[in-house]
C-alpha positions, 0 to 999 in steps of 0.5 A: 704206187702200183697195186699188187696183182690179185685174183683175175676176177678182181682185175677184170673191172680195172682192165676194162676201165684201163682199156676205156681210157686208152681208147679215149686217148686214141680217139682224141688223138684222131680228133686233134693232134694240135695243142688245144684242139678239141671236139666242137662245142656247138650243137651238131645235127643228129640224124641217128644216135651215134655209138657210145664213144670211149670217153662215154665208157670212162667211169664218172669219177674219172670224167669228173676228176679231169675237171679239177685243178688243185692247189698243192700244200708245201714243196712236195705233194703230200699223201692225200694229194698223191692219193687223189691223183692216183685215183683220178680225182685230180686232173691238174695242179697249180703251183705258187711261190710257196711251192717253189724253192728252186726249179730242181726241187719243183722238177722232183715234185712234179715228177712225183705227181706224174708218177702218182697219175701213171700208177693207176693209168690216169692221163698225165696231169696239167701242171700250171704256174703263173709265169707272165713276167714282171711282177707275176712270176712264180719262178723268180729266177726263170724267164721271161726277163721283161714284163709284158708291157715292156715286151709290147713296147719294144721296137721288135715286139713280136720277135722279142715276145716270141723269143721270151715265150720260147725261153720261158717254155724251155725253162718251165719244161725242165721243171715239169711244168706244162701249162703257163697261165699266161699271156694276159691278152686284156687290152688296158683301157684305163690308166688306173687299171689293176693290170699295170705292166701285166698288159702288153698294150692299149690297143687290140692290135698291139696286144694281139701281135706281142701276146700271140707271139709269146703264146706261140713261143710257149707252144713251140716247146710243148708248154700250153699258153693260157690266154686270159682273162675272157671276156676282158679285164682291161676296163677293170680297176680292181682284181676279181681275186680281191674284189667284186668287179663290174664292167658296165661297158657296151658289148660292142666295146668289150667285143672289140678286144676279142682280137687276140682270141681270134688270132691265137686262142687255138694254141692253148687254153682260155681263162674265163674271168669272174667279173660281172658284165651287166650289159652282157650277162646281167648280174651273173659273173662271166665264168658262170654265164653259159652265154659267155662260152656258147656265144661270146667265146664261140664267136671267136672260133675257139673250140678248145679247153676253157679254164676258170680263174680262181674259184676261191676268189672274193668275186665268187665267195657268195655263190652256192653250188659254185662248182656245179654251176660253173661246170654246167655253164661250160668250163672244162677245168675248174681252178682252186688256187686256195687250198687242196681241201676246196678242190676235194670238196668241189670234186665230190660235189661234181661227182654227186651231180653227175651221178644224179644227172644234174651234170649230164653225161654227154657234156662231161664226156666232151669236156674229157675229150677236150682235156685229153686232146690238150694233154696229148700235145704237151711236152713230155 
């Protein structure tokens, strides 16, 4: 809740911080008015030092906080989560079936979360949900009414997928959800794929046509789509949430399935997966491999916001200093789907790294700008 005004001298630091955030938002709107737009990730020539940007003047605590997407316990946000949102330690919240009783109840919960963000003039939150259709649908009563595979196989796949994306976006928006962790753009490459009906098709062009149409339908009504799971899980037999997955395919075969990312990744976010690709990144999971961001994803032309798959997944359970390593690799939003406590621990780990210089300030500021640019295009 808003604080009671005090002595003018006590207010000065806060007013300065608020001005910095406002300036950052204004600067971002100039950088990109499009959903998912961002500053360029690649290195630029530097003839002379540039003046400090507004984002570089934002406190480290808030730069770091925008990187965190947290689980929520229960059907309404509790005091601890509201406090973390209010103080800028959380930039997003993910919802699961146990958080959802009805769209109307979720609308109350998301409104409470956004009020907490506004109370201290933080950017509004990303509120995310997996609403793919078929067996992955956190809101069982809301669209899409068909599984991705059914949409992809329809004679009018493009028109139907876009229509379902638009219907889904409108329904999610009414519930206060502004990010759909969909569509899956993995190209199903094996009959026993764990994806099953979650994949739109078995060829890059079929997936591109239907999945991109669904993504554009989402974006048309202000909900950000999330293309997943880069670099691709179409050849995986198991889910990285539940097992260690290694995809020993030649890089050329993996890159062949980047087609949907080249076609429509700029409309929203891209989710990085936790599988190991021995021929591309050695034994390092993709989400931790800097080359996955700076070379592989960059080769598609994508410059927007990256989000991790669940960092509490089995595939990453043994990685030490995980949050810092993922942030240094290049992920913008770190997703903790298991517990509020894990996201809180990650926040403090990142903050310590930022204060010590282990996480450099310039990449933190650039990530902050990308996230704010994304938020500027979301439904209100």
